[in-house]
N, C-alpha and C positions, 0 to 999 in steps of 0.2 A: 361580390357584386355581379359577376358574370352568371351565377346560378340563380339570381333573384328573379322570380316570376312576378312582375308587377301586376299582371292581370288578375291574380288571385285575391288582391286586396279590394274589398267592397267599400261602398260609400258609407255604410253604417259604422264600420270600424273607425273611419276617419272622423265621422260626425261625433262618435262617442269620445274619441281622443280630444277633440276641440272642446267638448263640453267639460271634460274633466280638467283640462288646462285652464279653462275660464273660471271654474268654480274652486279650483285647488282643493277639491274634496270629492271622494268617491260617493259619499252619502248624498251630498247636495246635487251632484251631477246625476246620480241614479234617480233621484226624485224629479229632477227637471225633465229627464228622458222618459220617465214613467216605466222604468225597468228595475229589476232587482239589483241590489248592490253586488251580489255574488256574480250575476251574469255580466255586469259591467266590468268587475275586476278580472274575470276570466277573459273577457274580450281584449282588455289592455295587455294581459300576459301573452295572449296569442299574437297580438300585434308586435310586441317587443321580440318574441321568439322568431317571428317571421322575418323581422328586420335585422335581428341579431344585435340589437342595441338596447340600452336602457333609456327609457323616455322620461321616467319620473323618479324622484327621490323623496324621502320623507324627512321633515324636520318639525320643530315646534309650531311652525306656521301652517303645517299641513303638507299636502302634496305639491311639489314644485317641479318645474321642467329642468331636465339636464340640458347641457349645451346642444346635444344632438336633438333632444326633444324640442328645444326652442327653434332650431332650423326647420324641423318638420311642421311645427305649429304655424310659423309665419307663412310657409309655402302653402300649407293646407287651408289656412284662413283665406288666403287670396283665391285659391281654387274654389273654395266654398262660395265665396261672393260671386265668382263668375258663373258657377252652376245655378245659383239662385236667379241671377240676372237672366240667364238663358231661359229658365222656366217662366219668368215674368214676361219676357219678350214673346215667347211662344204663346202664352195665354192672350197677350195683346193682339197678336196676329189672328188667333182664333176668334176673339171677340170682334175684331174688325170684319173678318170674313163672314160672320154670322149676322151682321147688321142687315136689316131688311132694306133693299133698294126701293126708293119711292121716286117714280119718274114723272117729272113735270114738264109739259110742253108749253113754252111761253117765249114770246118775243123778248129780246134783250131790253128793249125800251120799257116794256111792262115790268120785267124783272127788276130793273133798276129803281123803280118807284114803288112797286108793290111787295117785292120779296126782300131785296137788299137791306132796306132800313129796319126790317124786323127779323133778320136772320138769327140773331142771338136768342130772341124769344122763341123762335121756331125750334131751334136746336135744343133749348132747354125743355120745351114741351114734349118733344119727340127724340129723347137722347139715344134710343136704339135704332134710329133710322138714318140710312144714307140717302141724301137727296141728289138725284141726278137731273140736270136741266138740259132740255133739248129745244132748239129752235125749229121752226117749221115754215112751210110755205103758206098755203091758203088755209082758212079756218076749217073748211070742209075736210081737208086732208088730215088735219089734227083729230077731228072727230072720228074719222074712219080708222085711223091708227089706234085711237082709244078703244073702239069696238074690238079691234084685233088683239088687244092686250099689250100694245107697244108702249102705251103711256098709262099712268094712273090718273092724272089730271091734265086737262088742257085749259089754259087760260088765254082768253082772246076777247077783242072787241068785235062783237057781231050781233046778229039777231037770232031768234029761235028757229030760223029756217033750216039750220043744219042739224037740229036735234031730232033724234028718233026715240022710239018708245022706251028702250032699255037704258038710255042715256039721260042723266040728270043735268039740268041747266040751272045754275045758281048765280044770281046777280051779286057780284062782289061790291061794286061801286059804280059811280057814273062820273065821267070826265067832261068838263065844259071847255071847249076850245075857243080861246080869245086871242086878241092881238097882244103880244108882250114884247118887251125890249130890255136891253141892258142899260140902266141909267148911267153907267160909267162912260158910255159912248154917245148917248142921246139925251138932250134936255127937252122933254116933251110935257105938255100939260096933261092933266088927268083925263080930259075929254078932247076929242079931236074929230074933225069931219073926214068922211071917207076920202074925198078928193085930195085932202092935204097929205094923205099917206103916199100919194104918187111921187113924193120927193124921195122916198126910200125904197130900197129893194124889199120885197115881201118874201119871207122864207116860209115854206110850207111843205108838208108831206104830200107826195103824189098819191092820192087815194082814188079808189074806183068804187062803183056801185052807188048806193043811195047816199053815201058819204063823200061823193066826188067833190073835189075842191076846184074843179076846172073853171067855175064862175069867177074865182079870184084872179085867174090868169087873164080874164077878159076885162077885169075892173081896174087893173093896175098896169103901169108902164113897164116896171121891172119886177121880176120875181125869180126866186131860186127854188127849184123843186128838188126835194130830197126823197130818198128811199125809205127812211126810218125817222121816228120821233127823236132818236138819239142824235142823228145827223142835224136835224133842225135845231135841237138844243145847243149843240156845239157851235153852230154858226151864229145863233142869237147871242150866246154868251160872249163870243168874240167880236161882236159889233158889226156883223156882216149886213144887218138890216133889221127890220121889224118882223117878228115871226108870229106864226099861229101855233100855240102850245096850250097844254092843259092848265087851266087856271089854278086847279088844286095844288099843283106843284111849283108854280112860278116862283113863289117866295123862297122855296127851298134852294133855288139856284141863283138867287140874287136878282131876279127879274121883276119888272113892274108891269102891271096890266094896263091896257088902254081902253077907255070907254069910247068906242067909235060910233058916231051918229049913223043911224039907219042900218046898223049891223046886228044881225041876230046870231049869237054864239051857237056853235054846233055842239050838241050833246051826244056823247057816245058811251054806252054802258059797257062794263067789263064783266065778262061771265067766267065762271069756272064750270067745266063740264067733266063728268066722271060717270062710270057705270053705277047704276043703282045698287048693284050687288057689292060694290067696293065700299065696305063700311069704314075702313081706315081713311079713304079719300074723302068721304063725307065728313069725318071728324076733323081732318086737316083743313078743309075748306071752311068749316064752321069757325075754327080757330083763327084762320087767316082773316076772315071777315071781321072778327072782333078786334084784330090788330089794326086793320085799315080804318075802322070807324073811330 
């Protein structure tokens, strides 16, 4: 045992040994391995001589393992499984590392209603793609980063004022912002007058620009101003007041809409922006549009 050089045994010799043991026949094992029977027989003789033990005996049932052969077989079989598992895991890592990263800039509130409900369909459509999501500040900043190659697609609610020649602007959908509430906390009629809403806190996102909601603050006694649509949604769901939220998704969250007299709902379009040269981004946006519709 002290003079045994384990490093001189190669994997092929063990693989051949396992195959012979499993088939109990040199002929069948040679056919399975696609080598000659004489080469296989010589390989087994060399293995026995190197180990200094007899691995097989012959009887009327064919080739069977000796006690020593059985010990080697059980250990080698376990080692063979571990070797194959190592190969599989290595290939999985290679596959993962070669997946194409696709970078999407989108606010969490939009991602929750536009991406999350369709993520399984998106993954099935683009199985070789890793999706990386990024939040961002102002829309103009997202478009600038898009031009610099930091994002593949930027999704936002805005106008075409941010768009330049080499950047495509594709309208995904349009959201209509209306008054909504959670019927678990309020028992309200389908239609209500504007001044009657003064009984309740009004929950809204603090917007700027042409979509500014500041007029609401001057129309009601109480209001709660939020930084994101998700914050508004959470407060509305928990009965903090009557909120302004996208009509298209109100039912998804168990909310009811209110028809308010003399109130004109605000409409905001959602756009996907990408470089005209990015054909994969164009394909992705086209598929996303089909899911949203």
